[in-house]
PDB file of N, CA, C and O in Angstrom:
ATOM      1  N   MET A   1       0.885  -1.174  -0.151  1.00  0.00           N
ATOM      2  CA  MET A   1      -0.128   0.087   0.173  1.00  0.00           C
ATOM      3  C   MET A   1       0.931   1.154   0.117  1.00  0.00           C
ATOM      4  O   MET A   1       1.979   1.097   0.760  1.00  0.00           O
ATOM      5  N   THR A   2       0.552   2.239  -0.784  1.00  0.00           N
ATOM      6  CA  THR A   2       1.164   3.488  -0.851  1.00  0.00           C
ATOM      7  C   THR A   2       0.886   4.268   0.413  1.00  0.00           C
ATOM      8  O   THR A   2      -0.219   4.276   0.954  1.00  0.00           O
ATOM      9  N   THR A   3       2.091   5.012   0.917  1.00  0.00           N
ATOM     10  CA  THR A   3       1.976   5.799   2.113  1.00  0.00           C
ATOM     11  C   THR A   3       2.114   7.185   1.682  1.00  0.00           C
ATOM     12  O   THR A   3       2.767   7.441   0.671  1.00  0.00           O
ATOM     13  N   ILE A   4       1.506   8.171   2.426  1.00  0.00           N
ATOM     14  CA  ILE A   4       1.875   9.705   2.018  1.00  0.00           C
ATOM     15  C   ILE A   4       3.209   9.956   1.876  1.00  0.00           C
ATOM     16  O   ILE A   4       3.530  10.906   1.163  1.00  0.00           O
ATOM     17  N   ASP A   5       4.122   9.246   2.452  1.00  0.00           N
ATOM     18  CA  ASP A   5       5.748   9.494   2.427  1.00  0.00           C
ATOM     19  C   ASP A   5       6.166   9.238   1.241  1.00  0.00           C
ATOM     20  O   ASP A   5       6.799  10.118   0.657  1.00  0.00           O
ATOM     21  N   ASP A   6       5.904   7.909   0.564  1.00  0.00           N
ATOM     22  CA  ASP A   6       6.131   7.339  -0.519  1.00  0.00           C
ATOM     23  C   ASP A   6       5.590   8.322  -1.916  1.00  0.00           C
ATOM     24  O   ASP A   6       6.201   8.456  -2.976  1.00  0.00           O
ATOM     25  N   ILE A   7       4.287   8.928  -1.540  1.00  0.00           N
ATOM     26  CA  ILE A   7       3.725   9.811  -2.648  1.00  0.00           C
ATOM     27  C   ILE A   7       4.553  11.194  -2.557  1.00  0.00           C
ATOM     28  O   ILE A   7       4.648  11.907  -3.556  1.00  0.00           O
ATOM     29  N   ILE A   8       5.095  11.519  -1.443  1.00  0.00           N
ATOM     30  CA  ILE A   8       5.982  12.689  -1.373  1.00  0.00           C
ATOM     31  C   ILE A   8       7.358  12.546  -2.208  1.00  0.00           C
ATOM     32  O   ILE A   8       7.840  13.400  -2.951  1.00  0.00           O
ATOM     33  N   LEU A   9       7.799  11.454  -1.956  1.00  0.00           N
ATOM     34  CA  LEU A   9       9.081  11.069  -2.436  1.00  0.00           C
ATOM     35  C   LEU A   9       8.984  10.706  -3.993  1.00  0.00           C
ATOM     36  O   LEU A   9      10.047  10.743  -4.613  1.00  0.00           O
ATOM     37  N   GLU A  10       7.958  10.400  -4.606  1.00  0.00           N
ATOM     38  CA  GLU A  10       7.577  10.572  -6.051  1.00  0.00           C
ATOM     39  C   GLU A  10       7.387  11.889  -6.500  1.00  0.00           C
ATOM     40  O   GLU A  10       7.807  12.196  -7.616  1.00  0.00           O
ATOM     41  N   ILE A  11       6.832  12.686  -5.813  1.00  0.00           N
ATOM     42  CA  ILE A  11       6.752  14.135  -6.263  1.00  0.00           C
ATOM     43  C   ILE A  11       8.159  14.780  -6.379  1.00  0.00           C
ATOM     44  O   ILE A  11       8.484  15.331  -7.431  1.00  0.00           O
ATOM     45  N   GLN A  12       8.980  14.723  -5.341  1.00  0.00           N
ATOM     46  CA  GLN A  12      10.050  15.315  -5.293  1.00  0.00           C
ATOM     47  C   GLN A  12      11.020  14.676  -6.497  1.00  0.00           C
ATOM     48  O   GLN A  12      11.873  15.382  -7.035  1.00  0.00           O
ATOM     49  N   LYS A  13      10.836  13.430  -6.830  1.00  0.00           N
ATOM     50  CA  LYS A  13      11.685  13.024  -7.960  1.00  0.00           C
ATOM     51  C   LYS A  13      11.218  13.574  -9.273  1.00  0.00           C
ATOM     52  O   LYS A  13      12.087  13.700 -10.136  1.00  0.00           O
ATOM     53  N   ARG A  14      10.145  13.878  -9.532  1.00  0.00           N
ATOM     54  CA  ARG A  14       9.441  14.453 -10.765  1.00  0.00           C
ATOM     55  C   ARG A  14       9.639  16.227 -10.750  1.00  0.00           C
ATOM     56  O   ARG A  14       9.724  16.923 -11.761  1.00  0.00           O
ATOM     57  N   PHE A  15       9.674  16.604  -9.648  1.00  0.00           N
ATOM     58  CA  PHE A  15       9.679  18.154  -9.397  1.00  0.00           C
ATOM     59  C   PHE A  15      11.200  18.696  -9.925  1.00  0.00           C
ATOM     60  O   PHE A  15      12.185  18.538  -9.204  1.00  0.00           O
ATOM     61  N   THR A  16      11.280  19.244 -11.041  1.00  0.00           N
ATOM     62  CA  THR A  16      12.691  19.438 -11.580  1.00  0.00           C
ATOM     63  C   THR A  16      13.084  20.999 -11.767  1.00  0.00           C
ATOM     64  O   THR A  16      14.134  21.345 -12.308  1.00  0.00           O
ATOM     65  N   LYS A  17      12.192  21.829 -11.296  1.00  0.00           N
ATOM     66  CA  LYS A  17      12.163  23.227 -11.406  1.00  0.00           C
ATOM     67  C   LYS A  17      12.841  23.830 -12.563  1.00  0.00           C
ATOM     68  O   LYS A  17      13.951  24.355 -12.488  1.00  0.00           O
ATOM     69  N   LYS A  18      12.039  23.727 -13.789  1.00  0.00           N
ATOM     70  CA  LYS A  18      12.209  24.240 -14.900  1.00  0.00           C
ATOM     71  C   LYS A  18      11.752  25.518 -14.952  1.00  0.00           C
ATOM     72  O   LYS A  18      10.696  25.738 -14.358  1.00  0.00           O
ATOM     73  N   PRO A  19      12.428  26.648 -15.664  1.00  0.00           N
ATOM     74  CA  PRO A  19      11.836  28.067 -15.741  1.00  0.00           C
ATOM     75  C   PRO A  19      10.392  28.337 -16.518  1.00  0.00           C
ATOM     76  O   PRO A  19      10.296  27.765 -17.604  1.00  0.00           O
ATOM     77  N   ASN A  20       9.669  28.850 -16.247  1.00  0.00           N
ATOM     78  CA  ASN A  20       8.522  29.241 -16.671  1.00  0.00           C
ATOM     79  C   ASN A  20       7.629  28.162 -16.646  1.00  0.00           C
ATOM     80  O   ASN A  20       6.786  28.265 -17.538  1.00  0.00           O
ATOM     81  N   THR A  21       7.512  27.194 -15.965  1.00  0.00           N
ATOM     82  CA  THR A  21       6.808  26.080 -15.812  1.00  0.00           C
ATOM     83  C   THR A  21       6.189  25.884 -14.465  1.00  0.00           C
ATOM     84  O   THR A  21       6.921  25.855 -13.476  1.00  0.00           O
ATOM     85  N   ILE A  22       4.575  25.714 -14.327  1.00  0.00           N
ATOM     86  CA  ILE A  22       3.958  25.526 -13.361  1.00  0.00           C
ATOM     87  C   ILE A  22       3.878  24.244 -12.967  1.00  0.00           C
ATOM     88  O   ILE A  22       3.790  23.428 -13.885  1.00  0.00           O
ATOM     89  N   TYR A  23       3.885  23.729 -11.601  1.00  0.00           N
ATOM     90  CA  TYR A  23       3.766  22.355 -11.159  1.00  0.00           C
ATOM     91  C   TYR A  23       2.733  22.313 -10.292  1.00  0.00           C
ATOM     92  O   TYR A  23       2.608  23.274  -9.534  1.00  0.00           O
ATOM     93  N   GLU A  24       1.808  21.239 -10.217  1.00  0.00           N
ATOM     94  CA  GLU A  24       0.556  21.230  -9.274  1.00  0.00           C
ATOM     95  C   GLU A  24       0.587  19.885  -8.951  1.00  0.00           C
ATOM     96  O   GLU A  24       1.231  19.115  -9.663  1.00  0.00           O
ATOM     97  N   VAL A  25      -0.038  19.477  -7.943  1.00  0.00           N
ATOM     98  CA  VAL A  25      -0.370  17.939  -7.592  1.00  0.00           C
ATOM     99  C   VAL A  25      -2.000  18.147  -7.405  1.00  0.00           C
ATOM    100  O   VAL A  25      -2.597  19.096  -6.897  1.00  0.00           O
ATOM    101  N   LYS A  26      -2.426  17.133  -7.895  1.00  0.00           N
ATOM    102  CA  LYS A  26      -3.951  16.996  -8.025  1.00  0.00           C
ATOM    103  C   LYS A  26      -4.521  15.897  -7.367  1.00  0.00           C
ATOM    104  O   LYS A  26      -4.241  14.758  -7.740  1.00  0.00           O
ATOM    105  N   LEU A  27      -5.516  16.163  -6.152  1.00  0.00           N
ATOM    106  CA  LEU A  27      -5.944  15.086  -5.573  1.00  0.00           C
ATOM    107  C   LEU A  27      -7.539  14.808  -5.926  1.00  0.00           C
ATOM    108  O   LEU A  27      -8.460  15.500  -5.492  1.00  0.00           O
ATOM    109  N   VAL A  28      -7.693  13.602  -6.844  1.00  0.00           N
ATOM    110  CA  VAL A  28      -9.005  13.482  -7.349  1.00  0.00           C
ATOM    111  C   VAL A  28      -9.943  12.174  -6.473  1.00  0.00           C
ATOM    112  O   VAL A  28      -9.579  11.004  -6.347  1.00  0.00           O
ATOM    113  N   ASP A  29     -11.050  12.712  -6.017  1.00  0.00           N
ATOM    114  CA  ASP A  29     -11.788  11.531  -5.403  1.00  0.00           C
ATOM    115  C   ASP A  29     -12.711  11.120  -6.272  1.00  0.00           C
ATOM    116  O   ASP A  29     -13.590  11.802  -6.798  1.00  0.00           O
ATOM    117  N   GLN A  30     -12.468   9.887  -6.420  1.00  0.00           N
ATOM    118  CA  GLN A  30     -13.525   9.187  -7.478  1.00  0.00           C
ATOM    119  C   GLN A  30     -14.602   8.421  -6.692  1.00  0.00           C
ATOM    120  O   GLN A  30     -14.401   7.279  -6.279  1.00  0.00           O
ATOM    121  N   VAL A  31     -15.721   9.070  -6.505  1.00  0.00           N
ATOM    122  CA  VAL A  31     -16.705   8.589  -5.538  1.00  0.00           C
ATOM    123  C   VAL A  31     -17.091   7.191  -6.189  1.00  0.00           C
ATOM    124  O   VAL A  31     -16.878   6.275  -5.394  1.00  0.00           O
ATOM    125  N   TYR A  32     -17.531   6.825  -7.248  1.00  0.00           N
ATOM    126  CA  TYR A  32     -17.877   5.586  -7.764  1.00  0.00           C
ATOM    127  C   TYR A  32     -16.983   4.412  -7.581  1.00  0.00           C
ATOM    128  O   TYR A  32     -17.379   3.297  -7.241  1.00  0.00           O
ATOM    129  N   SER A  33     -15.730   4.744  -7.836  1.00  0.00           N
ATOM    130  CA  SER A  33     -14.757   3.393  -7.653  1.00  0.00           C
ATOM    131  C   SER A  33     -14.227   3.404  -6.336  1.00  0.00           C
ATOM    132  O   SER A  33     -13.462   2.520  -5.950  1.00  0.00           O
ATOM    133  N   GLY A  34     -14.630   4.461  -5.542  1.00  0.00           N
ATOM    134  CA  GLY A  34     -13.883   4.435  -4.068  1.00  0.00           C
ATOM    135  C   GLY A  34     -12.450   4.452  -3.944  1.00  0.00           C
ATOM    136  O   GLY A  34     -11.799   3.861  -3.083  1.00  0.00           O
ATOM    137  N   LYS A  35     -11.963   5.256  -4.972  1.00  0.00           N
ATOM    138  CA  LYS A  35     -10.321   5.540  -4.986  1.00  0.00           C
ATOM    139  C   LYS A  35     -10.047   6.918  -5.118  1.00  0.00           C
ATOM    140  O   LYS A  35     -10.834   7.634  -5.737  1.00  0.00           O
ATOM    141  N   ILE A  36      -8.927   7.410  -4.558  1.00  0.00           N
ATOM    142  CA  ILE A  36      -8.312   8.639  -4.616  1.00  0.00           C
ATOM    143  C   ILE A  36      -7.084   8.510  -5.425  1.00  0.00           C
ATOM    144  O   ILE A  36      -6.138   7.757  -5.195  1.00  0.00           O
ATOM    145  N   ASN A  37      -7.249   9.520  -6.615  1.00  0.00           N
ATOM    146  CA  ASN A  37      -6.034   9.356  -7.380  1.00  0.00           C
ATOM    147  C   ASN A  37      -5.269  10.516  -7.122  1.00  0.00           C
ATOM    148  O   ASN A  37      -5.809  11.567  -6.776  1.00  0.00           O
ATOM    149  N   VAL A  38      -3.859  10.378  -7.288  1.00  0.00           N
ATOM    150  CA  VAL A  38      -2.946  11.535  -7.015  1.00  0.00           C
ATOM    151  C   VAL A  38      -2.240  11.771  -8.293  1.00  0.00           C
ATOM    152  O   VAL A  38      -1.589  10.850  -8.787  1.00  0.00           O
ATOM    153  N   TYR A  39      -2.314  12.925  -8.870  1.00  0.00           N
ATOM    154  CA  TYR A  39      -1.831  13.211 -10.045  1.00  0.00           C
ATOM    155  C   TYR A  39      -0.614  14.287 -10.039  1.00  0.00           C
ATOM    156  O   TYR A  39      -0.705  15.206  -9.225  1.00  0.00           O
ATOM    157  N   PHE A  40       0.396  14.239 -10.800  1.00  0.00           N
ATOM    158  CA  PHE A  40       1.461  15.331 -10.928  1.00  0.00           C
ATOM    159  C   PHE A  40       1.301  16.076 -12.137  1.00  0.00           C
ATOM    160  O   PHE A  40       1.380  15.534 -13.239  1.00  0.00           O
ATOM    161  N   GLN A  41       1.093  17.215 -11.989  1.00  0.00           N
ATOM    162  CA  GLN A  41       0.686  18.055 -13.453  1.00  0.00           C
ATOM    163  C   GLN A  41       1.814  19.124 -13.605  1.00  0.00           C
ATOM    164  O   GLN A  41       2.164  19.791 -12.632  1.00  0.00           O
ATOM    165  N   TYR A  42       2.331  19.267 -14.740  1.00  0.00           N
ATOM    166  CA  TYR A  42       3.191  20.284 -15.072  1.00  0.00           C
ATOM    167  C   TYR A  42       2.751  21.012 -16.257  1.00  0.00           C
ATOM    168  O   TYR A  42       2.073  20.388 -17.073  1.00  0.00           O
ATOM    169  N   TYR A  43       3.029  22.218 -16.475  1.00  0.00           N
ATOM    170  CA  TYR A  43       2.871  22.736 -18.003  1.00  0.00           C
ATOM    171  C   TYR A  43       3.566  24.145 -18.031  1.00  0.00           C
ATOM    172  O   TYR A  43       3.582  24.881 -17.044  1.00  0.00           O
ATOM    173  N   LYS A  44       4.151  24.471 -19.260  1.00  0.00           N
ATOM    174  CA  LYS A  44       4.451  25.715 -19.632  1.00  0.00           C
ATOM    175  C   LYS A  44       3.627  26.350 -20.375  1.00  0.00           C
ATOM    176  O   LYS A  44       2.807  25.790 -21.103  1.00  0.00           O
ATOM    177  N   ILE A  45       3.814  28.021 -20.221  1.00  0.00           N
ATOM    178  CA  ILE A  45       2.617  28.761 -20.543  1.00  0.00           C
ATOM    179  C   ILE A  45       2.669  28.583 -22.357  1.00  0.00           C
ATOM    180  O   ILE A  45       3.723  28.620 -22.992  1.00  0.00           O
ATOM    181  N   GLY A  46       1.496  28.418 -22.887  1.00  0.00           N
ATOM    182  CA  GLY A  46       1.537  28.056 -24.249  1.00  0.00           C
ATOM    183  C   GLY A  46       1.514  26.707 -24.631  1.00  0.00           C
ATOM    184  O   GLY A  46       1.039  26.469 -25.741  1.00  0.00           O
ATOM    185  N   TYR A  47       1.977  25.650 -23.866  1.00  0.00           N
ATOM    186  CA  TYR A  47       1.864  24.258 -24.208  1.00  0.00           C
ATOM    187  C   TYR A  47       0.937  23.550 -23.312  1.00  0.00           C
ATOM    188  O   TYR A  47       0.468  24.040 -22.284  1.00  0.00           O
ATOM    189  N   ALA A  48       0.694  22.339 -23.771  1.00  0.00           N
ATOM    190  CA  ALA A  48      -0.372  21.257 -23.207  1.00  0.00           C
ATOM    191  C   ALA A  48       0.153  21.019 -21.737  1.00  0.00           C
ATOM    192  O   ALA A  48       1.346  20.991 -21.434  1.00  0.00           O
ATOM    193  N   THR A  49      -0.895  20.851 -20.875  1.00  0.00           N
ATOM    194  CA  THR A  49      -0.515  20.004 -19.599  1.00  0.00           C
ATOM    195  C   THR A  49      -0.014  18.671 -19.463  1.00  0.00           C
ATOM    196  O   THR A  49      -0.611  17.829 -20.135  1.00  0.00           O
ATOM    197  N   THR A  50       0.716  18.369 -18.921  1.00  0.00           N
ATOM    198  CA  THR A  50       1.210  16.969 -18.700  1.00  0.00           C
ATOM    199  C   THR A  50       0.923  16.451 -17.425  1.00  0.00           C
ATOM    200  O   THR A  50       1.386  17.012 -16.431  1.00  0.00           O
ATOM    201  N   ALA A  51       0.062  15.228 -17.310  1.00  0.00           N
ATOM    202  CA  ALA A  51      -0.340  14.709 -15.963  1.00  0.00           C
ATOM    203  C   ALA A  51       0.272  13.402 -15.875  1.00  0.00           C
ATOM    204  O   ALA A  51       0.353  12.623 -16.825  1.00  0.00           O
ATOM    205  N   GLN A  52       0.723  13.173 -14.644  1.00  0.00           N
ATOM    206  CA  GLN A  52       1.237  11.635 -14.416  1.00  0.00           C
ATOM    207  C   GLN A  52       0.420  11.230 -13.228  1.00  0.00           C
ATOM    208  O   GLN A  52       0.292  12.044 -12.313  1.00  0.00           O
ATOM    209  N   GLN A  53      -0.112  10.121 -13.155  1.00  0.00           N
ATOM    210  CA  GLN A  53      -0.558   9.541 -12.038  1.00  0.00           C
ATOM    211  C   GLN A  53       0.522   8.993 -11.264  1.00  0.00           C
ATOM    212  O   GLN A  53       1.328   8.247 -11.819  1.00  0.00           O
ATOM    213  N   ILE A  54       0.631   9.279 -10.042  1.00  0.00           N
ATOM    214  CA  ILE A  54       1.706   8.612  -8.998  1.00  0.00           C
ATOM    215  C   ILE A  54       1.380   8.042  -7.955  1.00  0.00           C
ATOM    216  O   ILE A  54       2.279   7.734  -7.173  1.00  0.00           O
ATOM    217  N   ALA A  55      -0.177   7.694  -7.590  1.00  0.00           N
ATOM    218  CA  ALA A  55      -0.710   6.885  -6.665  1.00  0.00           C
ATOM    219  C   ALA A  55      -2.126   6.946  -6.910  1.00  0.00           C
ATOM    220  O   ALA A  55      -2.765   7.767  -7.568  1.00  0.00           O
ATOM    221  N   ARG A  56      -2.607   5.665  -6.093  1.00  0.00           N
ATOM    222  CA  ARG A  56      -3.910   5.346  -5.909  1.00  0.00           C
ATOM    223  C   ARG A  56      -4.304   4.876  -4.644  1.00  0.00           C
ATOM    224  O   ARG A  56      -4.048   3.733  -4.265  1.00  0.00           O
ATOM    225  N   LEU A  57      -4.905   5.692  -3.983  1.00  0.00           N
ATOM    226  CA  LEU A  57      -5.301   5.496  -2.496  1.00  0.00           C
ATOM    227  C   LEU A  57      -6.594   4.933  -2.479  1.00  0.00           C
ATOM    228  O   LEU A  57      -7.459   5.183  -3.318  1.00  0.00           O
ATOM    229  N   ASP A  58      -6.747   4.014  -1.320  1.00  0.00           N
ATOM    230  CA  ASP A  58      -8.257   3.694  -0.997  1.00  0.00           C
ATOM    231  C   ASP A  58      -9.124   4.691  -0.275  1.00  0.00           C
ATOM    232  O   ASP A  58      -8.919   5.105   0.865  1.00  0.00           O
ATOM    233  N   GLY A  59     -10.158   5.043  -1.102  1.00  0.00           N
ATOM    234  CA  GLY A  59     -10.888   6.234  -0.511  1.00  0.00           C
ATOM    235  C   GLY A  59     -11.534   5.994   0.823  1.00  0.00           C
ATOM    236  O   GLY A  59     -11.874   6.973   1.487  1.00  0.00           O
ATOM    237  N   GLU A  60     -11.761   4.607   1.338  1.00  0.00           N
ATOM    238  CA  GLU A  60     -12.326   4.659   2.512  1.00  0.00           C
ATOM    239  C   GLU A  60     -11.445   4.953   3.779  1.00  0.00           C
ATOM    240  O   GLU A  60     -11.829   5.437   4.844  1.00  0.00           O
ATOM    241  N   ILE A  61     -10.410   4.627   3.494  1.00  0.00           N
ATOM    242  CA  ILE A  61      -9.268   4.986   4.407  1.00  0.00           C
ATOM    243  C   ILE A  61      -8.915   6.525   4.406  1.00  0.00           C
ATOM    244  O   ILE A  61      -8.904   7.151   5.466  1.00  0.00           O
ATOM    245  N   TYR A  62      -8.578   7.219   2.994  1.00  0.00           N
ATOM    246  CA  TYR A  62      -8.129   8.390   2.971  1.00  0.00           C
ATOM    247  C   TYR A  62      -8.853   9.779   2.836  1.00  0.00           C
ATOM    248  O   TYR A  62      -8.405  10.921   2.934  1.00  0.00           O
ATOM    249  N   ARG A  63     -10.224   9.270   2.559  1.00  0.00           N
ATOM    250  CA  ARG A  63     -11.205  10.391   2.084  1.00  0.00           C
ATOM    251  C   ARG A  63     -11.333  11.535   3.313  1.00  0.00           C
ATOM    252  O   ARG A  63     -11.367  12.746   3.092  1.00  0.00           O
ATOM    253  N   ALA A  64     -11.390  10.990   4.505  1.00  0.00           N
ATOM    254  CA  ALA A  64     -11.433  11.966   5.541  1.00  0.00           C
ATOM    255  C   ALA A  64     -10.333  12.777   5.846  1.00  0.00           C
ATOM    256  O   ALA A  64     -10.537  13.867   6.379  1.00  0.00           O
ATOM    257  N   GLN A  65      -9.010  12.343   5.542  1.00  0.00           N
ATOM    258  CA  GLN A  65      -7.738  12.739   5.730  1.00  0.00           C
ATOM    259  C   GLN A  65      -7.385  13.640   4.421  1.00  0.00           C
ATOM    260  O   GLN A  65      -6.339  14.268   4.593  1.00  0.00           O
ATOM    261  N   LEU A  66      -7.924  13.835   3.306  1.00  0.00           N
ATOM    262  CA  LEU A  66      -7.656  14.628   2.299  1.00  0.00           C
ATOM    263  C   LEU A  66      -7.061  16.110   2.692  1.00  0.00           C
ATOM    264  O   LEU A  66      -6.022  16.471   2.140  1.00  0.00           O
ATOM    265  N   PRO A  67      -7.615  16.841   3.502  1.00  0.00           N
ATOM    266  CA  PRO A  67      -7.105  18.036   4.079  1.00  0.00           C
ATOM    267  C   PRO A  67      -5.978  18.104   4.378  1.00  0.00           C
ATOM    268  O   PRO A  67      -5.211  18.972   3.961  1.00  0.00           O
ATOM    269  N   GLU A  68      -5.624  17.011   5.313  1.00  0.00           N
ATOM    270  CA  GLU A  68      -4.369  16.966   5.965  1.00  0.00           C
ATOM    271  C   GLU A  68      -3.270  16.521   5.087  1.00  0.00           C
ATOM    272  O   GLU A  68      -2.140  16.985   5.230  1.00  0.00           O
ATOM    273  N   ILE A  69      -3.594  15.499   4.037  1.00  0.00           N
ATOM    274  CA  ILE A  69      -2.756  15.092   3.174  1.00  0.00           C
ATOM    275  C   ILE A  69      -2.288  16.175   2.384  1.00  0.00           C
ATOM    276  O   ILE A  69      -1.074  16.309   2.229  1.00  0.00           O
ATOM    277  N   ALA A  70      -3.287  17.156   1.738  1.00  0.00           N
ATOM    278  CA  ALA A  70      -2.886  18.216   0.933  1.00  0.00           C
ATOM    279  C   ALA A  70      -1.981  19.129   1.857  1.00  0.00           C
ATOM    280  O   ALA A  70      -0.998  19.622   1.304  1.00  0.00           O
ATOM    281  N   LYS A  71      -2.158  19.376   3.001  1.00  0.00           N
ATOM    282  CA  LYS A  71      -1.417  20.455   3.816  1.00  0.00           C
ATOM    283  C   LYS A  71       0.081  19.914   3.797  1.00  0.00           C
ATOM    284  O   LYS A  71       1.031  20.630   3.484  1.00  0.00           O
ATOM    285  N   LYS A  72       0.197  18.530   4.176  1.00  0.00           N
ATOM    286  CA  LYS A  72       1.556  17.868   4.340  1.00  0.00           C
ATOM    287  C   LYS A  72       2.410  17.924   2.979  1.00  0.00           C
ATOM    288  O   LYS A  72       3.615  18.176   2.968  1.00  0.00           O
ATOM    289  N   ILE A  73       1.625  17.653   1.810  1.00  0.00           N
ATOM    290  CA  ILE A  73       2.363  17.728   0.454  1.00  0.00           C
ATOM    291  C   ILE A  73       2.611  18.914   0.384  1.00  0.00           C
ATOM    292  O   ILE A  73       3.794  19.053   0.073  1.00  0.00           O
ATOM    293  N   ARG A  74       1.942  20.155   0.553  1.00  0.00           N
ATOM    294  CA  ARG A  74       2.261  21.577   0.422  1.00  0.00           C
ATOM    295  C   ARG A  74       3.294  22.036   1.212  1.00  0.00           C
ATOM    296  O   ARG A  74       4.032  22.892   0.725  1.00  0.00           O
ATOM    297  N   LYS A  75       3.505  21.625   2.380  1.00  0.00           N
ATOM    298  CA  LYS A  75       4.421  21.982   3.409  1.00  0.00           C
ATOM    299  C   LYS A  75       5.770  21.359   2.963  1.00  0.00           C
ATOM    300  O   LYS A  75       6.719  22.124   2.795  1.00  0.00           O
ATOM    301  N   VAL A  76       5.927  20.015   2.757  1.00  0.00           N
ATOM    302  CA  VAL A  76       7.242  19.250   2.330  1.00  0.00           C
ATOM    303  C   VAL A  76       7.778  19.809   0.926  1.00  0.00           C
ATOM    304  O   VAL A  76       8.891  20.316   0.786  1.00  0.00           O
ATOM    305  N   THR A  77       6.945  19.665   0.028  1.00  0.00           N
ATOM    306  CA  THR A  77       7.265  19.965  -1.305  1.00  0.00           C
ATOM    307  C   THR A  77       7.221  21.452  -1.952  1.00  0.00           C
ATOM    308  O   THR A  77       7.843  21.785  -2.960  1.00  0.00           O
ATOM    309  N   GLY A  78       6.425  22.227  -1.233  1.00  0.00           N
ATOM    310  CA  GLY A  78       6.002  23.588  -1.757  1.00  0.00           C
ATOM    311  C   GLY A  78       5.226  23.785  -3.039  1.00  0.00           C
ATOM    312  O   GLY A  78       5.159  24.874  -3.610  1.00  0.00           O
ATOM    313  N   ILE A  79       4.631  22.653  -3.473  1.00  0.00           N
ATOM    314  CA  ILE A  79       4.146  22.833  -4.589  1.00  0.00           C
ATOM    315  C   ILE A  79       2.501  22.841  -4.406  1.00  0.00           C
ATOM    316  O   ILE A  79       1.992  22.085  -3.578  1.00  0.00           O
ATOM    317  N   THR A  80       1.776  23.636  -5.129  1.00  0.00           N
ATOM    318  CA  THR A  80       0.290  23.892  -5.092  1.00  0.00           C
ATOM    319  C   THR A  80      -0.449  22.467  -5.129  1.00  0.00           C
ATOM    320  O   THR A  80      -0.086  21.579  -5.900  1.00  0.00           O
ATOM    321  N   VAL A  81      -1.447  22.333  -4.289  1.00  0.00           N
ATOM    322  CA  VAL A  81      -2.142  21.029  -4.167  1.00  0.00           C
ATOM    323  C   VAL A  81      -3.682  21.547  -4.548  1.00  0.00           C
ATOM    324  O   VAL A  81      -4.242  22.559  -4.125  1.00  0.00           O
ATOM    325  N   ILE A  82      -4.163  20.609  -5.415  1.00  0.00           N
ATOM    326  CA  ILE A  82      -5.619  21.030  -5.801  1.00  0.00           C
ATOM    327  C   ILE A  82      -6.500  19.919  -5.230  1.00  0.00           C
ATOM    328  O   ILE A  82      -6.210  18.735  -5.396  1.00  0.00           O
ATOM    329  N   LYS A  83      -7.535  20.304  -4.583  1.00  0.00           N
ATOM    330  CA  LYS A  83      -8.372  18.976  -4.229  1.00  0.00           C
ATOM    331  C   LYS A  83      -9.589  18.936  -5.010  1.00  0.00           C
ATOM    332  O   LYS A  83     -10.372  17.995  -4.886  1.00  0.00           O
TER     333      LYS A  83
END
């Protein structure tokens, strides 16, 4: 099972700090499948957005913890988190 610390390590591996590039982490709660997907997104102005799924969490366990997960990812990585 993927832990929050594993997700943060994956984000840090992908975060390369290129100039004029916007980075975001998106937490998507899929109600019908009962899962929470975590995506790492980046884009340059004038170019298409690139998104990579980095984790899939069990919704029953992590749904109530989404605000705390978003705060922890933001605090550790400094990247914008969208819920």
